[in-house]
C-alpha positions as CSV (number, residue, x, y, z in Angstrom):
1,M,27.5,-31.1,-21.1
2,V,26.2,-28.3,-19.0
3,H,28.8,-25.9,-17.6
4,P,29.3,-26.1,-13.8
5,V,28.4,-22.4,-13.4
6,T,25.1,-23.0,-15.3
7,Q,24.5,-25.9,-12.9
8,Q,25.3,-23.7,-9.9
9,I,22.8,-21.1,-11.1
10,I,20.1,-23.6,-11.7
11,H,20.7,-25.0,-8.2
12,L,20.6,-21.6,-6.7
13,F,17.2,-20.9,-8.3
14,E,15.9,-24.4,-7.3
15,T,16.9,-23.9,-3.7
16,K,16.3,-20.2,-3.1
17,G,14.1,-19.1,-6.0
18,G,10.9,-20.0,-4.3
19,S,11.2,-17.1,-1.9
20,M,8.9,-14.2,-2.5
21,Y,10.2,-11.3,-4.5
22,G,10.3,-8.4,-2.1
23,G,6.7,-7.7,-1.4
24,E,5.5,-8.6,-4.9
25,A,3.1,-11.4,-5.9
26,V,5.8,-13.5,-7.5
27,T,8.7,-15.6,-6.4
28,Q,12.3,-14.8,-7.1
29,L,12.3,-17.5,-9.8
30,E,9.1,-16.3,-11.4
31,H,10.4,-12.7,-11.5
32,A,13.7,-13.8,-13.1
33,L,11.9,-16.0,-15.7
34,Q,9.5,-13.2,-16.6
35,A,12.2,-10.7,-17.0
36,A,14.2,-13.0,-19.2
37,Y,11.2,-14.0,-21.3
38,L,10.2,-10.4,-21.8
39,A,13.8,-9.8,-23.0
40,K,13.5,-12.7,-25.4
41,L,10.1,-11.5,-26.6
42,G,11.7,-8.2,-27.2
43,N,14.3,-9.9,-29.5
44,A,17.1,-9.0,-27.1
45,K,20.6,-10.5,-27.7
46,H,21.6,-13.5,-25.5
47,S,23.6,-11.4,-23.2
48,L,20.6,-9.2,-22.3
49,I,18.4,-12.2,-21.9
50,V,20.9,-13.6,-19.4
51,A,21.3,-10.2,-17.7
52,S,17.5,-10.1,-17.3
53,L,17.4,-13.6,-15.9
54,L,20.2,-13.0,-13.4
55,H,19.7,-9.3,-12.6
56,D,18.4,-10.1,-9.1
57,V,20.6,-13.2,-8.4
58,G,22.2,-11.1,-5.6
59,H,19.0,-11.5,-3.6
60,L,19.7,-15.3,-3.6
61,L,23.3,-14.8,-2.6
62,H,22.9,-13.1,0.8
63,D,21.5,-14.4,4.1
64,L,19.2,-11.5,4.9
65,P,15.5,-12.1,5.5
66,E,13.1,-12.1,2.5
67,M,11.6,-8.8,3.5
68,A,14.8,-6.9,4.3
69,S,13.8,-4.0,2.2
70,D,10.6,-3.6,4.2
71,N,12.8,-2.8,7.1
72,G,14.8,-0.2,5.2
73,I,17.8,-2.6,4.5
74,D,19.4,-2.2,1.2
75,D,20.9,-5.7,0.4
76,V,23.0,-4.2,-2.4
77,H,21.9,-7.1,-4.5
78,E,23.2,-5.5,-7.7
79,E,26.8,-5.4,-6.2
80,L,26.5,-9.0,-4.9
81,A,25.3,-10.1,-8.4
82,G,28.0,-8.1,-10.2
83,N,30.7,-9.6,-8.0
84,F,29.4,-13.1,-8.6
85,L,28.7,-12.7,-12.3
86,T,32.0,-11.0,-13.1
87,K,33.8,-14.2,-12.5
88,Y,31.9,-16.2,-15.1
89,F,30.1,-13.9,-17.6
90,T,31.0,-11.4,-20.3
91,D,30.7,-7.7,-19.6
92,D,27.6,-7.3,-21.7
93,V,25.8,-9.6,-19.1
94,V,27.5,-8.1,-16.0
95,E,27.3,-4.4,-16.6
96,P,23.5,-4.1,-17.2
97,V,23.0,-6.1,-14.0
98,K,25.3,-3.9,-12.0
99,L,23.5,-0.8,-13.4
100,H,19.8,-1.9,-13.2
101,V,19.2,-0.1,-9.8
102,Q,20.8,3.0,-11.2
103,A,18.6,2.7,-14.3
104,K,15.6,2.9,-12.0
105,R,17.0,6.1,-10.5
106,F,17.8,7.4,-14.0
107,L,14.3,6.7,-15.4
108,C,12.6,8.4,-12.4
109,A,14.6,11.5,-13.2
110,T,14.2,11.5,-17.0
111,E,10.8,10.0,-17.8
112,P,7.9,12.0,-16.3
113,D,5.5,9.1,-15.6
114,Y,8.0,6.4,-14.7
115,Y,8.0,6.9,-10.9
116,E,4.2,6.5,-10.8
117,S,4.4,3.3,-12.8
118,L,6.6,1.6,-10.1
119,S,5.1,-0.8,-7.7
120,Q,5.0,0.3,-4.0
121,P,7.9,-2.0,-3.0
122,S,10.0,-0.6,-5.9
123,K,9.2,3.0,-4.7
124,T,10.2,2.0,-1.2
125,S,13.5,0.5,-2.2
126,L,14.2,3.6,-4.4
127,E,14.6,5.7,-1.3
128,F,17.4,3.7,0.2
129,Q,19.0,3.0,-3.2
130,G,19.8,6.7,-3.5
131,G,16.5,8.2,-4.7
132,I,16.0,10.0,-8.0
133,M,19.2,11.0,-9.8
134,N,20.4,14.5,-9.9
135,D,21.7,16.1,-13.1
136,E,25.4,15.1,-12.4
137,E,24.4,11.5,-11.7
138,I,22.4,11.4,-14.9
139,E,25.3,12.6,-17.0
140,N,27.7,10.1,-15.2
141,F,25.2,7.2,-15.8
142,K,25.1,8.0,-19.5
143,T,28.9,7.6,-19.8
144,N,28.7,3.8,-19.2
145,P,28.6,2.0,-22.6
146,F,25.9,-0.4,-21.2
147,Y,23.5,2.2,-19.9
148,L,20.9,1.6,-22.7
149,D,21.0,-2.1,-22.0
150,A,20.5,-1.4,-18.3
151,I,17.5,0.8,-19.2
152,S,15.9,-2.0,-21.3
153,L,16.6,-4.5,-18.5
154,R,15.0,-2.2,-15.9
155,K,11.8,-1.9,-17.9
156,W,11.5,-5.6,-18.2
157,D,12.3,-5.9,-14.5
158,D,9.4,-3.5,-13.7
159,L,7.0,-5.6,-15.8
160,A,8.1,-9.0,-14.4
161,K,5.8,-9.0,-11.4
162,D,2.7,-10.7,-12.8
163,P,1.5,-13.8,-11.0
164,D,-0.4,-14.9,-14.0
165,F,2.3,-14.6,-16.6
166,V,3.3,-17.9,-18.1
167,T,7.0,-18.3,-19.0
168,P,9.3,-21.0,-20.3
169,H,11.2,-23.1,-17.7
170,L,14.6,-22.2,-16.4
171,V,16.2,-25.0,-18.5
172,D,15.0,-23.2,-21.6
173,F,17.6,-20.5,-20.9
174,I,20.6,-22.8,-20.7
175,T,21.7,-22.1,-24.2
176,S,21.7,-18.3,-23.6
177,L,23.6,-18.9,-20.3
178,E,26.2,-21.1,-22.0
179,L,26.7,-18.7,-24.9
180,T,27.5,-15.7,-22.6
181,L,30.0,-17.4,-20.3
182,K,33.6,-16.2,-20.4
183,K,35.8,-18.3,-22.6
C-alpha cells in the first residue's frame, strides 16, 4: 500500500509537473526525475535521492506564473518545499532541499568556474536569491551538518536540464520515498 503522502506527491507531479522549469528546456517533472536519477547513478543514499527528486517541489506548491523568476520574483521555493517536506520526511531529506539555493550561492563563492557553468536562468535567479556568498555566509553555511549533501544535490540540480536525458518513471522512486518518510 502506497503511503498517502507518496500518493499526494505523485498527484502533484502529475497535475503540475508538466509546466516548464523556469526558462529551461525541460518540465518540472523531467527536471526532478533527472536530478533524482543522477543522485541514484551517483550511488546516493535514499534520502539524497528523494531530496533530489523533491528539491523544487516548492515550485509546484505556489500559484505564481511559470516564469515568475523572469520578472524578478523569488518564489522562495526552497522554503515552501522545506515547510511541506518537514511534515512528512526525515531531516536528511528536508535539510538539503532547504539548503540547495544557498549551495548555489556557496559554490559561486568557492569554486572558480562554477558561476560560468550555470545556465542563464540560474544566473538570473541567483541575483534575487542573495547573490554570491560573502565570507561570513560561507562559514555559516558550513556549520549545517547537511551542507555537503546540499552541495551534491545542487550539482545534480545543475545537470538536470537536458531535454534528451532518459530517466526512470516517477513510480520507480516510490521505494525511496517510502523509506524516507517519518515513522
